[in-house]
VOLUMKOL-145837 format. One record per residue: residue number from 1; x, y, z of N, C-alpha, C in turn; residue in three letters. Coordinates in nm, 2 decimals. Example, Ala and Ser with C-alpha at 12.3 -4.5 7.8 and 13.67 -1.06 7.14 Angstrom:
2
SITE resi    n.x    n.y    n.z   ca.x   ca.y   ca.z    c.x    c.y    c.z resn
SITE    1   1.32  -0.57   0.78   1.23  -0.45   0.78   1.32  -0.33   0.78  ALA
SITE    2   1.28  -0.22   0.71   1.37  -0.11   0.71   1.29   0.00   0.79  SER
END
This chain:
79
SITE resi    n.x    n.y    n.z   ca.x   ca.y   ca.z    c.x    c.y    c.z resn
SITE    1   2.42  -3.05  11.05   2.33  -3.02  10.91   2.23  -2.95  10.97  MET
SITE    2   2.19  -2.86  10.86   2.08  -2.80  10.85   1.97  -2.81  10.79  ASP
SITE    3   1.86  -2.90  10.85   1.75  -2.93  10.81   1.65  -2.87  10.72  ILE
SITE    4   1.68  -2.72  10.72   1.59  -2.65  10.62   1.62  -2.62  10.50  ARG
SITE    5   1.77  -2.67  10.47   1.79  -2.68  10.33   1.94  -2.78  10.33  SER
SITE    6   1.83  -2.89  10.31   1.91  -3.01  10.28   1.90  -3.05  10.18  TYR
SITE    7   1.98  -3.19  10.11   1.98  -3.24   9.98   1.93  -3.39  10.02  ASP
SITE    8   1.80  -3.41  10.00   1.73  -3.57  10.02   1.83  -3.65  10.00  PRO
SITE    9   1.87  -3.64   9.86   2.01  -3.74   9.82   2.11  -3.76   9.86  MET
SITE   10   2.15  -3.65   9.96   2.27  -3.64  10.02   2.29  -3.68  10.18  ALA
SITE   11   2.15  -3.65  10.24   2.12  -3.62  10.37   2.16  -3.77  10.44  ALA
SITE   12   2.16  -3.88  10.39   2.18  -4.00  10.46   2.32  -4.00  10.50  GLY
SITE   13   2.43  -3.94  10.42   2.55  -3.97  10.46   2.59  -3.88  10.61  ALA
SITE   14   2.48  -3.79  10.65   2.51  -3.74  10.79   2.45  -3.83  10.89  ALA
SITE   15   2.40  -3.96  10.85   2.39  -4.06  10.95   2.47  -4.16  10.96  PHE
SITE   16   2.51  -4.22  11.08   2.57  -4.36  11.06   2.50  -4.47  11.01  ASP
SITE   17   2.58  -4.52  10.92   2.52  -4.63  10.86   2.49  -4.77  10.91  THR
SITE   18   2.53  -4.78  11.04   2.52  -4.91  11.10   2.35  -4.84  11.21  ALA
SITE   19   2.32  -4.75  11.18   2.22  -4.67  11.28   2.06  -4.71  11.24  GLY
SITE   20   2.09  -4.76  11.08   1.91  -4.80  11.01   1.85  -4.90  11.10  TRP
SITE   21   1.74  -4.87  11.09   1.64  -4.97  11.16   1.55  -5.00  11.08  GLN
SITE   22   1.49  -5.13  11.10   1.34  -5.15  11.01   1.28  -5.24  11.14  ARG
SITE   23   1.14  -5.24  11.11   1.05  -5.29  11.18   1.08  -5.44  11.17  SER
SITE   24   1.03  -5.54  11.29   1.03  -5.66  11.25   0.94  -5.70  11.21  ALA
SITE   25   0.81  -5.63  11.17   0.68  -5.67  11.09   0.74  -5.64  10.95  LEU
SITE   26   0.82  -5.60  10.88   0.88  -5.61  10.75   0.85  -5.75  10.73  CYS
SITE   27   0.80  -5.79  10.59   0.82  -5.93  10.54   0.90  -5.99  10.52  GLY
SITE   28   0.91  -6.11  10.47   1.10  -6.15  10.44   1.16  -6.11  10.33  PRO
SITE   29   1.06  -6.05  10.22   1.11  -5.98  10.10   1.19  -5.82  10.14  ASP
SITE   30   1.13  -5.79  10.23   1.14  -5.61  10.32   1.13  -5.50  10.24  GLN
SITE   31   1.05  -5.55  10.11   1.04  -5.48  10.02   0.95  -5.33  10.01  GLY
SITE   32   0.84  -5.36  10.10   0.78  -5.22  10.14   0.78  -5.18  10.27  ASP
SITE   33   0.88  -5.15  10.28   0.94  -5.11  10.45   0.98  -4.99  10.45  CYS
SITE   34   0.98  -4.91  10.53   1.11  -4.80  10.59   1.18  -4.83  10.68  VAL
SITE   35   1.32  -4.77  10.67   1.41  -4.76  10.77   1.40  -4.65  10.86  GLU
SITE   36   1.46  -4.63  10.95   1.48  -4.52  11.06   1.61  -4.53  11.12  LEU
SITE   37   1.65  -4.38  11.13   1.79  -4.37  11.19   1.80  -4.28  11.28  ASN
SITE   38   1.83  -4.31  11.39   1.82  -4.21  11.53   1.96  -4.18  11.56  PHE
SITE   39   2.05  -4.19  11.47   2.23  -4.15  11.54   2.26  -4.02  11.55  SER
SITE   40   2.19  -3.94  11.49   2.24  -3.80  11.51   2.10  -3.73  11.61  ARG
SITE   41   2.19  -3.67  11.73   2.07  -3.61  11.84   1.99  -3.51  11.78  PRO
SITE   42   1.84  -3.51  11.80   1.79  -3.42  11.78   1.74  -3.44  11.63  GLY
SITE   43   1.77  -3.58  11.57   1.72  -3.56  11.43   1.69  -3.69  11.41  LEU
SITE   44   1.60  -3.72  11.32   1.53  -3.87  11.28   1.55  -3.84  11.10  VAL
SITE   45   1.61  -3.97  11.09   1.61  -3.97  10.92   1.50  -4.11  10.91  ALA
SITE   46   1.43  -4.09  10.76   1.36  -4.20  10.72   1.40  -4.20  10.58  LEU
SITE   47   1.42  -4.34  10.54   1.40  -4.39  10.43   1.34  -4.54  10.37  ARG
SITE   48   1.32  -4.53  10.24   1.28  -4.68  10.19   1.36  -4.77  10.19  ASP
SITE   49   1.32  -4.89  10.22   1.43  -5.00  10.23   1.49  -5.04  10.08  THR
SITE   50   1.39  -5.02   9.99   1.46  -5.04   9.89   1.55  -4.95   9.79  LYS
SITE   51   1.54  -4.83   9.83   1.63  -4.75   9.81   1.74  -4.69   9.91  LEU
SITE   52   1.84  -4.78   9.96   1.94  -4.74  10.05   2.03  -4.61  10.03  ASP
SITE   53   2.05  -4.64   9.86   2.12  -4.50   9.87   2.01  -4.38   9.81  GLY
SITE   54   1.89  -4.40   9.83   1.83  -4.29   9.78   1.77  -4.15   9.85  GLY
SITE   55   1.69  -4.10   9.87   1.64  -4.01   9.92   1.62  -4.03  10.08  PRO
SITE   56   1.66  -3.95  10.15   1.65  -3.95  10.29   1.55  -3.82  10.33  VAL
SITE   57   1.46  -3.84  10.42   1.35  -3.76  10.49   1.40  -3.75  10.62  LEU
SITE   58   1.44  -3.61  10.64   1.52  -3.55  10.80   1.42  -3.49  10.87  VAL
SITE   59   1.38  -3.54  10.97   1.27  -3.46  11.09   1.34  -3.42  11.21  PHE
SITE   60   1.30  -3.32  11.26   1.35  -3.27  11.42   1.29  -3.41  11.48  THR
SITE   61   1.33  -3.43  11.60   1.25  -3.54  11.72   1.15  -3.49  11.72  THR
SITE   62   1.11  -3.39  11.77   0.98  -3.29  11.81   0.85  -3.34  11.69  ALA
SITE   63   0.91  -3.31  11.58   0.85  -3.30  11.47   0.83  -3.49  11.47  GLU
SITE   64   0.90  -3.54  11.47   0.87  -3.71  11.49   0.81  -3.76  11.60  TRP
SITE   65   0.81  -3.72  11.69   0.74  -3.73  11.81   0.56  -3.72  11.80  ASP
SITE   66   0.57  -3.56  11.74   0.42  -3.52  11.68   0.35  -3.64  11.59  ALA
SITE   67   0.45  -3.69  11.50   0.37  -3.74  11.39   0.34  -3.91  11.46  PHE
SITE   68   0.42  -3.93  11.52   0.39  -4.08  11.57   0.28  -4.08  11.69  THR
SITE   69   0.25  -3.95  11.75   0.15  -3.95  11.86   0.03  -3.93  11.76  ARG
SITE   70   0.03  -3.86  11.65  -0.09  -3.86  11.55  -0.14  -4.04  11.51  GLY
SITE   71  -0.03  -4.10  11.45  -0.05  -4.21  11.45  -0.15  -4.30  11.56  LEU
SITE   72  -0.04  -4.27  11.66  -0.14  -4.39  11.77  -0.24  -4.29  11.82  ASP
SITE   73  -0.29  -4.18  11.77  -0.46  -4.18  11.82  -0.50  -4.18  11.68  ARG
SITE   74  -0.49  -4.24  11.58  -0.54  -4.30  11.47  -0.59  -4.12  11.36  GLY
SITE   75  -0.51  -4.02  11.40  -0.53  -3.92  11.32  -0.54  -3.89  11.18  GLY
SITE   76  -0.49  -4.01  11.12  -0.43  -4.00  10.97  -0.51  -4.08  10.91  PHE
SITE   77  -0.59  -4.17  10.96  -0.73  -4.26  10.90  -0.80  -4.19  10.79  ARG
SITE   78  -0.80  -4.24  10.69  -0.90  -4.18  10.59  -1.06  -4.24  10.62  ARG
SITE   79  -1.12  -4.14  10.57  -1.30  -4.18  10.56  -1.35  -4.16  10.70  GLY
END
């Protein structure tokens, strides 16, 4: 998969369907959550739980690690 030119609507097919994970913090309706998939080495996929056949965002593991480090450090807080 070339992540520089991918179709977000078709990207999910490149990942193992059993590999989707959601946080245990998702509510009982699980309507406002995202799922992650780490089944492709070097890539991380992200999708909305309500749209399992919808668009999938794909990141390299380095991009994902940088993003999560920013979250841990509070780098995305508004105000």
